[in-house]
Each structure stands twice: as structure tokens, then as C-alpha cells.
N, C-alpha and C positions, 0 to 999 in steps of 0.2 A: 189609170197611173196616179198617181198623187204628185202633186207638186214638188221637186224635189229641192226647190229653192231651201226650206226650212232647214235639210239634213245639213247641203251642200254648205249653206252659213254655219252649223254647227261644228262641220268637220274643219273648216276655213279657220274658224277660231279658237279648235282644239291647235290646229298647225302651227299659229299665231303664236298661242302660249308655249310651244313646243320649241318653236325656233328662239323666242325671247328667252326661255331656260338655258337652251345652247350656247345663245351668246353670251350672254352673263357668264356660263361655266369658262367657257374661251376665254374673255376677259379677265377672269378670276386667274387661271392659268398663266395668262402671258405677263398680268401685273405680279404675280407671286414670282416669276422669272426674271421679271424685269432688272432686278437689283442682284440675283444672283453672279457670281462669278461662274459660269457655266462655260465650257471647253466643249464646242460642239464636235471636234476633231475626234476630242477623246470619249466625249458622251455618246452611249448609241443612240438615246433617246433626243439628243439636241438635235443633231442634224436632221431627223425626220419631222419633228416639232417645226422647225425653221423653214423646212421646205413644206409642210403643209400650210403653212400663213402665207409663205411668199406664195405659192401656187392658187392658193382661194384669193388672194388680194392681185393678182396679175390674172385670173380668169382663166388659167391653164390648166386647173384643177379637173382631172377627169380625162386628160387628154395624155396620151401616150408618150414619155418623155424621148424615146428610141423613135419610132416611126411616125408621130403624132395623129394618128388615128384614134378615135375616142375610145377609152376604156368602156367596157360592157357595164351596164348597171348593175347585173348580180355580182359582176366581180367587185366594183365598190362596195357593196353591200357588206358583202362577206369581209373585204380586205381594203378599210375606206383609205388607209395611208397608198394603196399601194400607185406605184410609177408610171410601170406599163402596163399593153395589153396582155394578153395570156399568152400569144404568141411569143412576144418578145421579153416573157418573167423567165 
């Protein structure tokens, strides 16, 4: 078997670039909304965006808001903003 380190290093570098792009994109969205007069109560996207940023910052992203169990990775892959597991959806 070949040494997997070069392939793993390449994959890690690719993932780090992707992560940097996502972080930059999230900052851009956040910066664009900063001075906006958004009304989360009446804006269907406002509450979702605020919850996603809050759960990521609090370390609760991927945890069911009803039962507290982990939300399956397949569900999060399909619905990244899912707040509940399948059983509580």
C-alpha cells in the first residue's frame, strides 16, 4: 500500500480552502445584514439565519431542539438548517 500522507495532505488543503471560502461567505452575509432593518418576526429568513448563527456559536448546531439528541448527519446534509431530528420533525 502506498503512503496515504500525500493524498491526505492534499485533501486537507482542499478542505481548508473550502472552509475559508465558506467562512468568508458567511462574513459577507452577516456584514450585508448588519445595517439592514430586518424584522426577524416577519421575515421568514431572518429567524432562520439568526438561529443558525446562534447555534453554531453556542456549539448546539446538530442537536435536536426538542429532545437534545444528535441530528443524524444525513439529515443535516439534506437540510443543513434542521433544528430537530427526524422523529421530532
